[in-house]
LUMPAMI-382653 format. One line per field, with one value per residue: x, y, z negated of N, C-alpha, C, CB in turn; residue number from 1. Coordinates in steps of 0.02 Angstrom, whole numbers. Glycine has a CB too. Layout:
BEGIN
npx [X | ...] .
npy [Y | ...] .
npz [Z | ...] .
capx [X | ...] .
capy [Y | ...] .
capz [Z | ...] .
cpx [X | ...] .
cpy [Y | ...] .
cpz [Z | ...] .
cbpx [X | ...] .
cbpy [Y | ...] .
cbpz [Z | ...] .
pos [NUM | ...] .
This chain:
BEGIN
npx [35 | 114 | 145 | 77 | 55 | 197 | 164 | 82 | 181 | 303 | 233 | 243 | 378 | 385 | 302 | 359 | 500 | 470 | 422 | 506 | 599 | 551 | 545 | 686 | 692 | 775 | 893 | 1047 | 1108 | 1062 | 1115 | 1242 | 1274 | 1223 | 1332 | 1446 | 1414 | 1409 | 1502 | 1609 | 1561 | 1583 | 1743 | 1752 | 1714 | 1798 | 1822 | 1849 | 2019 | 2111 | 2204 | 2390 | 2405 | 2460 | 2587 | 2587 | 2663 | 2611 | 2645 | 2788 | 2984 | 3060 | 3200 | 3324 | 3472 | 3560 | 3603 | 3754 | 3805 | 3777 | 3820 | 3950 | 4002 | 3962 | 4090 | 4171 | 4128 | 4147 | 4286 | 4322 | 4300 | 4177 | 4076 | 4020 | 4101 | 4050 | 4072 | 4097 | 4106 | 4089 | 4176 | 4320 | 4438 | 4612 | 4717 | 4731 | 4902 | 4994 | 5084 | 5154 | 5235 | 5197 | 5223 | 5204 | 5087 | 5040 | 5078 | 5028 | 4894 | 4881 | 4916 | 4821 | 4715 | 4728 | 4730 | 4599 | 4538 | 4485 | 4316 | 4183 | 4044 | 3892 | 3976 | 4068 | 4222 | 4337 | 4483 | 4605 | 4738 | 4858 | 4820 | 4839 | 4976 | 5058 | 4992 | 5055 | 5201 | 5223 | 5200 | 5328 | 5420 | 5397 | 5465 | 5591 | 5646 | 5619 | 5693 | 5828 | 5812 | 5813 | 5946 | 6026] .
npy [-52 | 72 | 97 | 139 | 294 | 325 | 304 | 408 | 489 | 434 | 421 | 565 | 609 | 500 | 554 | 699 | 660 | 589 | 707 | 799 | 729 | 709 | 858 | 856 | 827 | 829 | 716 | 621 | 661 | 752 | 863 | 846 | 900 | 1012 | 1075 | 1080 | 1168 | 1274 | 1309 | 1304 | 1444 | 1524 | 1514 | 1567 | 1713 | 1748 | 1727 | 1618 | 1558 | 1472 | 1322 | 1344 | 1449 | 1621 | 1684 | 1851 | 1972 | 1981 | 2037 | 2036 | 2069 | 2219 | 2264 | 2403 | 2426 | 2399 | 2243 | 2233 | 2309 | 2239 | 2120 | 2148 | 2191 | 2075 | 1979 | 2051 | 2040 | 1895 | 1883 | 1971 | 1851 | 1875 | 1801 | 1647 | 1523 | 1359 | 1235 | 1302 | 1377 | 1524 | 1557 | 1680 | 1659 | 1637 | 1510 | 1349 | 1307 | 1176 | 1120 | 1012 | 854 | 735 | 591 | 601 | 634 | 528 | 468 | 491 | 476 | 351 | 300 | 374 | 280 | 166 | 221 | 215 | 347 | 371 | 453 | 352 | 349 | 393 | 417 | 516 | 549 | 603 | 648 | 618 | 715 | 620 | 527 | 609 | 671 | 544 | 500 | 658 | 602 | 477 | 550 | 620 | 519 | 455 | 568 | 589 | 434 | 443 | 544 | 470 | 393 | 431 | 497 | 395] .
npz [-4 | -38 | 88 | 173 | 146 | 207 | 361 | 430 | 440 | 501 | 626 | 660 | 691 | 765 | 887 | 903 | 952 | 1064 | 1121 | 1145 | 1228 | 1338 | 1372 | 1441 | 1600 | 1673 | 1791 | 1745 | 1851 | 1922 | 1834 | 1842 | 1945 | 1952 | 1846 | 1922 | 2050 | 1937 | 1904 | 2016 | 2064 | 1954 | 1974 | 2094 | 2075 | 2019 | 1879 | 1812 | 1801 | 1932 | 1944 | 1848 | 1728 | 1705 | 1620 | 1536 | 1637 | 1766 | 1892 | 2009 | 1957 | 1982 | 2033 | 2000 | 2026 | 2154 | 2245 | 2279 | 2179 | 2070 | 2075 | 2074 | 1965 | 1896 | 1921 | 1864 | 1748 | 1716 | 1730 | 1652 | 1552 | 1477 | 1516 | 1513 | 1599 | 1660 | 1511 | 1415 | 1257 | 1242 | 1136 | 1109 | 1046 | 1018 | 1087 | 994 | 942 | 908 | 785 | 735 | 789 | 911 | 878 | 727 | 691 | 750 | 652 | 537 | 564 | 573 | 431 | 365 | 392 | 359 | 219 | 226 | 253 | 373 | 408 | 442 | 515 | 409 | 308 | 181 | 162 | 15 | 12 | -92 | -207 | -213 | -114 | -1 | -7 | 32 | 153 | 220 | 178 | 266 | 392 | 408 | 369 | 490 | 593 | 534 | 575 | 739 | 759 | 721 | 816 | 919 | 910 | 961] .
capx [-11 | 142 | 196 | 26 | 72 | 233 | 145 | 84 | 263 | 345 | 197 | 231 | 437 | 374 | 293 | 429 | 547 | 434 | 423 | 578 | 630 | 491 | 556 | 734 | 660 | 807 | 914 | 1095 | 1162 | 1075 | 1150 | 1320 | 1299 | 1222 | 1380 | 1479 | 1409 | 1425 | 1605 | 1618 | 1548 | 1645 | 1798 | 1743 | 1711 | 1868 | 1803 | 1875 | 2072 | 2128 | 2290 | 2418 | 2372 | 2530 | 2581 | 2615 | 2642 | 2600 | 2694 | 2896 | 3001 | 3067 | 3277 | 3330 | 3528 | 3589 | 3631 | 3811 | 3829 | 3763 | 3881 | 4041 | 3968 | 3945 | 4122 | 4199 | 4135 | 4194 | 4360 | 4348 | 4283 | 4120 | 4039 | 4039 | 4074 | 4047 | 4048 | 4133 | 4049 | 4099 | 4212 | 4353 | 4503 | 4687 | 4725 | 4766 | 4954 | 5033 | 5160 | 5168 | 5245 | 5139 | 5245 | 5188 | 5019 | 5022 | 5107 | 4974 | 4818 | 4867 | 4923 | 4740 | 4666 | 4760 | 4694 | 4531 | 4511 | 4467 | 4276 | 4145 | 3950 | 3878 | 4022 | 4093 | 4292 | 4365 | 4558 | 4645 | 4810 | 4893 | 4852 | 4849 | 5041 | 5056 | 4978 | 5130 | 5241 | 5205 | 5208 | 5404 | 5467 | 5410 | 5486 | 5650 | 5625 | 5630 | 5768 | 5872 | 5837 | 5845 | 6005 | 6061] .
capy [18 | 114 | 86 | 199 | 363 | 359 | 308 | 474 | 557 | 394 | 439 | 643 | 601 | 478 | 625 | 736 | 641 | 578 | 784 | 839 | 702 | 746 | 907 | 839 | 784 | 827 | 657 | 655 | 683 | 830 | 897 | 854 | 935 | 1103 | 1119 | 1102 | 1206 | 1360 | 1313 | 1337 | 1515 | 1561 | 1487 | 1619 | 1754 | 1747 | 1720 | 1542 | 1558 | 1407 | 1305 | 1354 | 1524 | 1623 | 1722 | 1912 | 2024 | 1946 | 2066 | 2035 | 2128 | 2268 | 2277 | 2479 | 2418 | 2365 | 2178 | 2227 | 2326 | 2175 | 2059 | 2188 | 2205 | 2005 | 1955 | 2099 | 2032 | 1839 | 1901 | 1991 | 1824 | 1896 | 1776 | 1577 | 1478 | 1296 | 1207 | 1361 | 1425 | 1601 | 1579 | 1697 | 1647 | 1587 | 1419 | 1302 | 1281 | 1112 | 1120 | 933 | 797 | 665 | 518 | 647 | 641 | 465 | 417 | 516 | 444 | 244 | 297 | 392 | 240 | 118 | 217 | 219 | 417 | 390 | 436 | 325 | 333 | 430 | 401 | 544 | 543 | 661 | 617 | 640 | 741 | 571 | 510 | 664 | 674 | 480 | 540 | 669 | 569 | 452 | 584 | 632 | 473 | 425 | 599 | 563 | 362 | 455 | 560 | 424 | 338 | 461 | 514 | 329] .
capz [-1 | -11 | 166 | 205 | 178 | 255 | 408 | 480 | 426 | 557 | 677 | 689 | 691 | 858 | 935 | 904 | 1000 | 1153 | 1182 | 1163 | 1291 | 1398 | 1407 | 1473 | 1654 | 1758 | 1794 | 1727 | 1937 | 1946 | 1783 | 1840 | 2024 | 1945 | 1827 | 1959 | 2068 | 1918 | 1903 | 2089 | 2068 | 1886 | 2007 | 2168 | 2053 | 1977 | 1792 | 1784 | 1850 | 1952 | 1909 | 1785 | 1692 | 1711 | 1554 | 1555 | 1688 | 1850 | 1960 | 2045 | 1931 | 2031 | 2022 | 2006 | 2061 | 2242 | 2219 | 2278 | 2119 | 2006 | 2104 | 2058 | 1878 | 1859 | 1944 | 1811 | 1661 | 1718 | 1730 | 1555 | 1500 | 1440 | 1544 | 1495 | 1649 | 1621 | 1470 | 1358 | 1217 | 1250 | 1088 | 1169 | 994 | 1029 | 1092 | 955 | 956 | 879 | 755 | 728 | 817 | 906 | 824 | 674 | 708 | 770 | 574 | 482 | 581 | 531 | 354 | 332 | 421 | 290 | 169 | 225 | 214 | 409 | 381 | 475 | 505 | 343 | 263 | 170 | 94 | -1 | -4 | -183 | -191 | -198 | -23 | 40 | -16 | 45 | 242 | 243 | 188 | 307 | 471 | 387 | 375 | 581 | 621 | 523 | 597 | 785 | 748 | 736 | 864 | 1006 | 935 | 963] .
cpx [30 | 169 | 163 | 26 | 133 | 216 | 133 | 154 | 289 | 308 | 212 | 323 | 444 | 374 | 348 | 481 | 531 | 437 | 477 | 634 | 595 | 527 | 634 | 714 | 709 | 882 | 1000 | 1151 | 1144 | 1086 | 1223 | 1328 | 1254 | 1250 | 1419 | 1465 | 1412 | 1496 | 1630 | 1613 | 1581 | 1708 | 1821 | 1742 | 1768 | 1865 | 1838 | 1959 | 2080 | 2187 | 2328 | 2410 | 2451 | 2519 | 2604 | 2612 | 2665 | 2645 | 2776 | 2896 | 3068 | 3137 | 3271 | 3403 | 3544 | 3621 | 3708 | 3844 | 3844 | 3823 | 3943 | 4040 | 4000 | 4047 | 4176 | 4188 | 4166 | 4236 | 4379 | 4335 | 4229 | 4069 | 4042 | 4031 | 4105 | 4034 | 4071 | 4074 | 4062 | 4140 | 4297 | 4448 | 4563 | 4675 | 4768 | 4824 | 4975 | 5083 | 5176 | 5194 | 5184 | 5167 | 5215 | 5122 | 5005 | 5020 | 5045 | 4916 | 4821 | 4876 | 4851 | 4715 | 4671 | 4725 | 4627 | 4483 | 4470 | 4386 | 4221 | 4067 | 3933 | 3913 | 4048 | 4161 | 4309 | 4438 | 4587 | 4699 | 4850 | 4898 | 4854 | 4941 | 5050 | 5063 | 5041 | 5167 | 5266 | 5233 | 5303 | 5439 | 5445 | 5459 | 5547 | 5685 | 5638 | 5661 | 5829 | 5877 | 5840 | 5918 | 6077 | 6093] .
cpy [56 | 144 | 153 | 262 | 385 | 324 | 350 | 498 | 509 | 410 | 508 | 617 | 562 | 525 | 668 | 721 | 628 | 650 | 807 | 781 | 705 | 805 | 911 | 806 | 793 | 750 | 684 | 674 | 732 | 872 | 892 | 915 | 999 | 1118 | 1124 | 1158 | 1291 | 1360 | 1308 | 1427 | 1542 | 1553 | 1556 | 1674 | 1784 | 1743 | 1641 | 1548 | 1469 | 1369 | 1325 | 1439 | 1569 | 1680 | 1793 | 1963 | 1979 | 1971 | 2056 | 2104 | 2148 | 2288 | 2364 | 2492 | 2387 | 2327 | 2198 | 2239 | 2280 | 2117 | 2084 | 2173 | 2100 | 1982 | 1998 | 2038 | 1942 | 1837 | 1920 | 1910 | 1824 | 1860 | 1722 | 1528 | 1413 | 1266 | 1261 | 1363 | 1509 | 1602 | 1629 | 1672 | 1627 | 1539 | 1398 | 1298 | 1223 | 1119 | 1044 | 882 | 739 | 619 | 556 | 613 | 565 | 432 | 417 | 471 | 369 | 245 | 322 | 335 | 184 | 144 | 236 | 299 | 437 | 417 | 392 | 323 | 393 | 415 | 458 | 539 | 598 | 600 | 657 | 669 | 677 | 535 | 557 | 691 | 596 | 493 | 578 | 651 | 523 | 479 | 623 | 585 | 469 | 502 | 601 | 504 | 387 | 511 | 531 | 390 | 383 | 500 | 480 | 355] .
cpz [0 | 53 | 190 | 215 | 212 | 357 | 435 | 469 | 488 | 630 | 753 | 718 | 775 | 904 | 954 | 967 | 1078 | 1190 | 1163 | 1221 | 1347 | 1422 | 1452 | 1540 | 1695 | 1714 | 1769 | 1811 | 1909 | 1899 | 1815 | 1912 | 1995 | 1899 | 1857 | 2003 | 2029 | 1910 | 1950 | 2082 | 2017 | 1933 | 2063 | 2142 | 2009 | 1903 | 1792 | 1825 | 1856 | 1942 | 1842 | 1810 | 1688 | 1640 | 1557 | 1598 | 1771 | 1912 | 1970 | 2004 | 1997 | 1994 | 2018 | 2005 | 2121 | 2205 | 2245 | 2217 | 2042 | 1995 | 2063 | 1988 | 1836 | 1872 | 1871 | 1755 | 1668 | 1719 | 1676 | 1519 | 1444 | 1479 | 1546 | 1550 | 1621 | 1574 | 1413 | 1322 | 1213 | 1182 | 1132 | 1107 | 1041 | 1033 | 1012 | 972 | 887 | 829 | 734 | 805 | 855 | 865 | 745 | 671 | 708 | 689 | 517 | 495 | 536 | 461 | 328 | 349 | 356 | 224 | 158 | 238 | 312 | 387 | 451 | 456 | 463 | 289 | 245 | 111 | 90 | -43 | -75 | -149 | -158 | -133 | 6 | 39 | 38 | 125 | 256 | 236 | 249 | 383 | 465 | 384 | 487 | 595 | 625 | 573 | 706 | 812 | 763 | 781 | 924 | 1001 | 938 | 1034] .
cbpx [-59 | 164 | 177 | -19 | 67 | 322 | 120 | 25 | 337 | 344 | 143 | 209 | 459 | 305 | 248 | 468 | 572 | 332 | 361 | 628 | 647 | 406 | 545 | 771 | 590 | 862 | 897 | 1130 | 1146 | 1023 | 1141 | 1367 | 1267 | 1160 | 1404 | 1492 | 1370 | 1386 | 1652 | 1547 | 1479 | 1660 | 1772 | 1675 | 1665 | 1908 | 1692 | 1810 | 2148 | 2123 | 2340 | 2504 | 2326 | 2571 | 2620 | 2651 | 2696 | 2519 | 2690 | 2928 | 3027 | 3000 | 3335 | 3292 | 3557 | 3642 | 3590 | 3829 | 3787 | 3688 | 3902 | 4059 | 3819 | 3859 | 4119 | 4151 | 4030 | 4197 | 4381 | 4270 | 4321 | 4108 | 4033 | 3999 | 4093 | 4072 | 4067 | 4162 | 4049 | 4022 | 4227 | 4326 | 4488 | 4740 | 4792 | 4742 | 5002 | 5068 | 5167 | 5087 | 5277 | 5123 | 5366 | 5192 | 5002 | 5081 | 5190 | 4949 | 4805 | 4944 | 4988 | 4689 | 4686 | 4854 | 4722 | 4520 | 4607 | 4484 | 4256 | 4172 | 3921 | 3816 | 4068 | 4051 | 4366 | 4302 | 4618 | 4677 | 4850 | 4878 | 4813 | 4793 | 5065 | 4989 | 4903 | 5155 | 5232 | 5146 | 5124 | 5416 | 5446 | 5304 | 5466 | 5643 | 5509 | 5592 | 5777 | 5876 | 5786 | 5783 | 6011 | 6008] .
cbpy [38 | 111 | 0 | 205 | 407 | 346 | 287 | 540 | 558 | 302 | 452 | 735 | 560 | 445 | 674 | 713 | 586 | 551 | 853 | 856 | 640 | 778 | 958 | 802 | 802 | 957 | 617 | 607 | 667 | 861 | 863 | 760 | 888 | 1143 | 1117 | 1061 | 1181 | 1395 | 1260 | 1304 | 1534 | 1502 | 1409 | 1615 | 1743 | 1810 | 1723 | 1457 | 1607 | 1405 | 1337 | 1312 | 1508 | 1651 | 1688 | 1903 | 2112 | 1965 | 2146 | 2049 | 2119 | 2327 | 2241 | 2520 | 2399 | 2411 | 2098 | 2258 | 2373 | 2122 | 2062 | 2294 | 2221 | 1935 | 1960 | 2184 | 2045 | 1808 | 1947 | 2072 | 1831 | 1974 | 1793 | 1553 | 1497 | 1282 | 1133 | 1447 | 1398 | 1656 | 1498 | 1809 | 1579 | 1579 | 1391 | 1244 | 1343 | 1077 | 1174 | 901 | 771 | 620 | 495 | 733 | 682 | 430 | 464 | 600 | 428 | 167 | 348 | 458 | 212 | 129 | 239 | 190 | 496 | 348 | 500 | 272 | 248 | 422 | 359 | 570 | 498 | 727 | 635 | 563 | 770 | 536 | 466 | 724 | 676 | 440 | 610 | 701 | 550 | 453 | 671 | 659 | 386 | 415 | 634 | 542 | 338 | 446 | 563 | 393 | 266 | 532 | 561 | 250] .
cbpz [-53 | -33 | 234 | 182 | 134 | 220 | 413 | 460 | 320 | 540 | 632 | 609 | 618 | 881 | 902 | 837 | 974 | 1153 | 1179 | 1067 | 1287 | 1362 | 1359 | 1432 | 1683 | 1802 | 1874 | 1660 | 2036 | 1982 | 1705 | 1854 | 2122 | 1936 | 1782 | 1982 | 2092 | 1840 | 1870 | 2145 | 2066 | 1789 | 2046 | 2220 | 2036 | 1990 | 1763 | 1823 | 1820 | 2006 | 1953 | 1763 | 1588 | 1800 | 1499 | 1563 | 1669 | 1879 | 1959 | 2175 | 1839 | 2041 | 2097 | 1947 | 2030 | 2312 | 2255 | 2321 | 2111 | 2029 | 2205 | 2072 | 1887 | 1919 | 2026 | 1797 | 1602 | 1746 | 1772 | 1496 | 1485 | 1435 | 1584 | 1437 | 1729 | 1615 | 1470 | 1387 | 1133 | 1254 | 1035 | 1209 | 932 | 986 | 1181 | 953 | 973 | 931 | 680 | 696 | 764 | 978 | 821 | 686 | 780 | 829 | 523 | 489 | 683 | 556 | 325 | 364 | 507 | 277 | 134 | 156 | 165 | 455 | 338 | 481 | 453 | 321 | 283 | 172 | 105 | -55 | 70 | -253 | -266 | -237 | 30 | 7 | -109 | 13 | 250 | 239 | 150 | 291 | 487 | 330 | 303 | 653 | 613 | 460 | 555 | 800 | 698 | 705 | 874 | 1048 | 909 | 962] .
pos [1 | 2 | 3 | 4 | 5 | 6 | 7 | 8 | 9 | 10 | 11 | 12 | 13 | 14 | 15 | 16 | 17 | 18 | 19 | 20 | 21 | 22 | 23 | 24 | 25 | 26 | 27 | 28 | 29 | 30 | 31 | 32 | 33 | 34 | 35 | 36 | 37 | 38 | 39 | 40 | 41 | 42 | 43 | 44 | 45 | 46 | 47 | 48 | 49 | 50 | 51 | 52 | 53 | 54 | 55 | 56 | 57 | 58 | 59 | 60 | 61 | 62 | 63 | 64 | 65 | 66 | 67 | 68 | 69 | 70 | 71 | 72 | 73 | 74 | 75 | 76 | 77 | 78 | 79 | 80 | 81 | 82 | 83 | 84 | 85 | 86 | 87 | 88 | 89 | 90 | 91 | 92 | 93 | 94 | 95 | 96 | 97 | 98 | 99 | 100 | 101 | 102 | 103 | 104 | 105 | 106 | 107 | 108 | 109 | 110 | 111 | 112 | 113 | 114 | 115 | 116 | 117 | 118 | 119 | 120 | 121 | 122 | 123 | 124 | 125 | 126 | 127 | 128 | 129 | 130 | 131 | 132 | 133 | 134 | 135 | 136 | 137 | 138 | 139 | 140 | 141 | 142 | 143 | 144 | 145 | 146 | 147 | 148 | 149 | 150 | 151 | 152] .
């Protein structure tokens, strides 16, 4: 008996749903055609951009200087090192000059590898004073031995 009061409410909801469905008599094909026509009209009127939308000013830039003047300035800047050529960083510091011989560097590198001071991956090694002294001494020994060999 409790279901009887809800029956008129269900009937009313069904009638509203049917009337709403009856108002949309256009089928999906007609609706798609209408949307396409509206989109084409908006593009034709210039309301919708076609393709990529440009950013900023659409006009081409206008140069205020002659082409040969710009090229001359570019050549001068390249000659002075103001413009980086290739893979340079633009740093115009003096080139590093080595103060150690190849023999000394190789011996120090071998000693550092033996002591485990050459970092690998994310390993961060901080050498002790004693380890640094051992590396330096290895380089000095190598130089002394190479001098002895060279004097023979």
